C-alpha positions as MATLAB code, in Angstrom:
seq = 'XXXXXXXXXXXXXXXXXXXXXXXXXXXXXXXXXXXXXXXXXXXXXXXXXXXXXXXXXXXXXXXXXXXXXXXXXXXXXXXXXXXXXXXXXXXXXXXXXXXXXXXXXXXXXXXXXXXXXXXXXXXXXXXXXXXXXXXXXXXXXXXXXXXXXXXXXXXXXXXXXXXXXXXXXXXXXXXXXXXXXXXXXXXXXXXXXXXXXXXXXXXXXXXXXXXXXXXXXXXXXXXXXXXXXXXXXXXXXXXXXXXXXXXXXXXXXXX';
ca = [
     139.866    2.743  -75.919;
     137.565   -0.076  -74.528;
     134.055    1.801  -74.713;
     132.481   -0.575  -72.027;
     135.439    0.208  -69.502;
     135.499    3.116  -69.501;
     132.076    4.052  -69.075;
     132.130    1.780  -66.285;
     134.704    4.055  -65.087;
     132.755    7.470  -65.897;
     129.914    5.538  -64.090;
     132.345    5.076  -60.972;
     134.314    8.152  -60.639;
     132.264   10.658  -62.255;
     128.915    9.865  -60.945;
     128.204    6.937  -57.893;
     131.708    8.941  -56.047;
     131.008   12.422  -57.331;
     132.594   15.281  -55.803;
     130.727   19.219  -55.713;
     131.448   20.535  -59.288;
     130.085   24.082  -58.289;
     131.256   26.344  -55.520;
     129.108   26.172  -52.994;
     127.820   22.793  -53.595;
     127.744   19.340  -51.580;
     127.120   15.913  -53.149;
     124.636   14.177  -50.852;
     124.363   10.474  -51.250;
     120.136    9.794  -50.297;
     119.951    5.428  -50.634;
     120.799    4.999  -53.897;
     121.004    8.438  -55.370;
     123.513   10.627  -55.530;
     122.418   14.374  -56.011;
     124.416   17.607  -56.069;
     122.651   20.118  -53.930;
     124.425   23.607  -54.959;
     123.708   27.324  -54.397;
     120.093   28.881  -56.145;
     121.821   29.611  -59.373;
     124.074   26.705  -59.555;
     123.350   23.303  -61.082;
     121.506   21.241  -58.979;
     120.254   17.243  -60.221;
     120.659   13.702  -59.430;
     124.032   12.839  -60.866;
     123.440    8.395  -60.083;
     121.062    6.210  -59.111;
     121.761    3.088  -58.601;
     117.655    1.918  -59.201;
     116.427   -1.604  -59.785;
     112.750   -1.094  -60.374;
     109.707    0.647  -61.033;
     108.795    0.533  -57.585;
     112.224    1.677  -56.023;
     112.424    4.283  -59.416;
     108.734    6.112  -58.278;
     109.823    6.302  -54.426;
     113.241    7.890  -55.292;
     111.459   10.310  -57.666;
     109.039   11.277  -55.205;
     111.980   12.245  -52.645;
     114.281   13.959  -55.149;
     111.086   16.049  -55.524;
     110.343   16.447  -51.837;
     113.827   17.560  -51.167;
     114.165   20.104  -53.687;
     110.839   21.015  -53.661;
     111.364   21.876  -49.853;
     114.424   23.705  -50.917;
     112.575   25.920  -53.299;
     114.773   25.015  -56.664;
     114.183   23.705  -59.720;
     116.374   20.822  -60.069;
     117.404   18.064  -63.131;
     117.631   14.306  -63.172;
     120.540   13.497  -65.517;
     119.406   10.385  -67.408;
     122.101    8.391  -69.415;
     121.148    5.344  -72.234;
     122.329    2.711  -70.033;
     120.569    3.633  -66.822;
     117.898    1.412  -64.836;
     114.995    1.170  -64.820;
     114.349    0.873  -68.496;
     111.514    3.223  -67.916;
     112.788    5.381  -66.215;
     112.706    8.690  -68.173;
     108.867    7.665  -68.300;
     108.173    7.907  -64.765;
     110.020   10.664  -64.873;
     107.518   12.615  -67.057;
     105.196   10.717  -65.223;
     105.742   12.552  -61.760;
     105.877   16.530  -64.162;
     109.960   16.426  -65.533;
     110.501   18.386  -68.418;
     112.968   16.579  -71.294;
     115.844   18.832  -72.888;
     117.099   17.795  -76.121;
     118.864   14.602  -75.994;
     122.951   14.993  -75.931;
     126.012   12.268  -76.473;
     128.637   11.295  -73.730;
     131.722   11.698  -75.816;
     134.617   10.537  -74.164;
     137.914    9.945  -75.560;
     141.922    9.742  -75.016;
     143.416   13.251  -73.306;
     146.845   12.246  -75.608;
     144.786   11.005  -78.910;
     143.398   15.235  -79.417;
     145.351   15.417  -82.601;
     147.054   19.177  -82.850;
     144.931   21.720  -84.575;
     146.023   24.733  -86.714;
     145.526   27.997  -84.083;
     143.578   30.053  -87.358;
     144.668   33.097  -88.832;
     144.428   36.264  -86.997;
     143.240   34.297  -83.671;
     145.390   34.034  -80.537;
     144.697   31.956  -77.608;
     144.739   33.476  -74.569;
     144.446   31.705  -71.227;
     142.185   33.074  -68.500;
     143.847   33.344  -64.926;
     141.966   36.206  -63.618;
     139.414   38.834  -63.586;
     140.045   40.284  -66.760;
     140.267   36.708  -68.631;
     137.255   35.656  -67.138;
     135.132   39.173  -68.339;
     135.844   38.341  -71.594;
     134.920   34.648  -70.972;
     131.289   36.572  -70.082;
     131.435   38.432  -73.044;
     131.725   35.304  -75.393;
     129.083   32.730  -73.649;
     126.415   36.271  -73.476;
     127.332   36.454  -77.655;
     127.307   33.223  -78.382;
     124.565   31.559  -76.163;
     122.687   34.291  -74.180;
     124.071   32.989  -71.384;
     123.788   34.468  -68.327;
     126.728   36.415  -66.889;
     127.084   36.566  -63.533;
     126.977   32.841  -62.623;
     129.620   32.399  -65.324;
     131.508   34.478  -63.509;
     131.263   33.477  -60.183;
     131.682   29.910  -60.712;
     134.957   30.851  -63.205;
     136.250   32.961  -60.477;
     136.066   30.332  -57.214;
     137.480   27.862  -59.563;
     140.487   29.906  -60.436;
     140.973   30.500  -56.904;
     140.475   26.640  -56.319;
     142.663   25.262  -59.340;
     139.797   23.237  -60.831;
     139.472   25.047  -64.309;
     141.258   25.577  -67.148;
     139.855   28.209  -69.587;
     140.631   29.900  -72.712;
     140.193   32.983  -74.868;
     140.370   33.226  -78.757;
     140.813   36.601  -79.575;
     140.809   38.577  -83.011;
     142.353   41.491  -82.472;
     141.418   42.923  -78.998;
     137.783   41.298  -79.198;
     137.151   37.904  -77.936;
     135.667   35.607  -80.417;
     135.729   31.735  -78.537;
     135.991   30.622  -75.528;
     135.949   27.301  -73.110;
     136.852   25.699  -70.214;
     137.514   22.358  -69.177;
     136.606   21.454  -65.267;
     139.108   18.811  -63.818;
     137.682   16.683  -61.614;
     141.038   15.655  -58.798;
     140.513   11.890  -58.130;
     139.120   10.789  -61.237;
     140.961    9.825  -64.552;
     138.871   12.527  -66.567;
     138.480   16.540  -67.305;
     135.059   18.029  -68.976;
     134.699   19.676  -71.531;
     132.351   23.120  -71.822;
     132.057   25.541  -73.480;
     132.767   26.028  -76.762;
     130.877   28.715  -77.915;
     131.679   31.280  -81.056;
     130.224   34.426  -82.189;
     128.331   33.324  -85.345;
     131.125   35.319  -87.231;
     134.320   33.482  -86.388;
     132.036   29.940  -86.618;
     133.185   27.055  -89.109;
     136.844   27.729  -89.581;
     138.703   25.638  -87.218;
     138.407   28.264  -83.950;
     135.812   24.672  -82.211;
     139.137   21.964  -82.864;
     141.778   24.694  -81.896;
     140.155   25.014  -78.568;
     139.856   21.081  -78.064;
     143.470   20.264  -78.997;
     144.985   23.266  -76.614;
     142.400   21.610  -73.803;
     143.915   17.994  -74.477;
     147.392   19.384  -74.049;
     146.539   21.161  -70.677;
     144.735   17.800  -69.810;
     147.758   15.271  -70.353;
     149.952   17.916  -68.849;
     147.926   17.316  -65.582;
     147.827   13.797  -65.505;
     144.326   12.842  -66.684;
     143.409   10.151  -69.009;
     140.217   11.362  -70.566;
     138.248   14.331  -71.723;
     134.258   14.139  -71.054;
     131.885   15.813  -72.920;
     128.140   16.090  -73.450;
     128.266   16.580  -76.659;
     125.595   18.491  -79.028;
     124.054   17.503  -82.423;
     126.692   21.155  -83.420;
     129.414   19.305  -81.931;
     128.954   15.701  -82.312;
     130.331   15.271  -85.874;
     133.271   17.985  -84.771;
     134.500   15.431  -82.001;
     134.450   12.281  -83.719;
     136.263   13.986  -86.061;
     138.789   14.450  -83.652;
     138.878   10.707  -82.349;
     136.110   10.922  -80.026;
     133.745    7.597  -78.974;
     130.407    7.846  -77.968;
     129.563    5.499  -75.378;
     125.970    6.770  -75.002;
     123.002    9.442  -74.407;
     122.229   11.856  -71.656;
     119.365   13.570  -71.710;
     117.999   15.912  -68.763;
     114.851   15.721  -67.104;
     114.201   19.008  -65.587;
     111.808   19.265  -62.658;
     110.446   22.996  -62.123;
];
């Protein structure tokens, strides 16, 4: 995998030419900025900025603060390690944005992910309807403390549109882990999200099994690459599975 070529493809397909990834959201182009405007409880933010100078950046930042402010919504500006100008992050800080933890943009060829055994006592159940959606919401609440309403609404809409693959790991009748893969039609990328596991089942191979499951599903659907915004916890596991770090990504949130 040529990292520079894949990063350029990611920038083009997933950022500059992005399509909305949230039910009820739209992608808008405002000069050199590509933004997603979603529902109030959905993701709102800047996906791409083709800025050339500090002056351009300050004007674009002010315009987006004004736009989302008029909507009464907090929003996120995703800053990647190679974005320009080089001091974009500092200019966002000066404009009142708050940085969240740095993550790694990691990508792997979907057909290069090794198989992984499902741990003893675990079975993987595809999510196809209401019962599965509720199981995913249960796991997200236990693993992340995440709100249940939005994940339910999002998954229902994505399942109806055929833009998601979701799976739950069950220990008997108890859901212990869940993950999803967002499909991005018209691109070569599928993105991995979730992968949350309840504490008592961590470090037992469940996460690896969920990655391998989604890789097989991506290949079956014709996607070339898997993309993850990886935390410090998942980064070493993904490296062992064949993912490469292309750059960093930091969410800057404006309240």
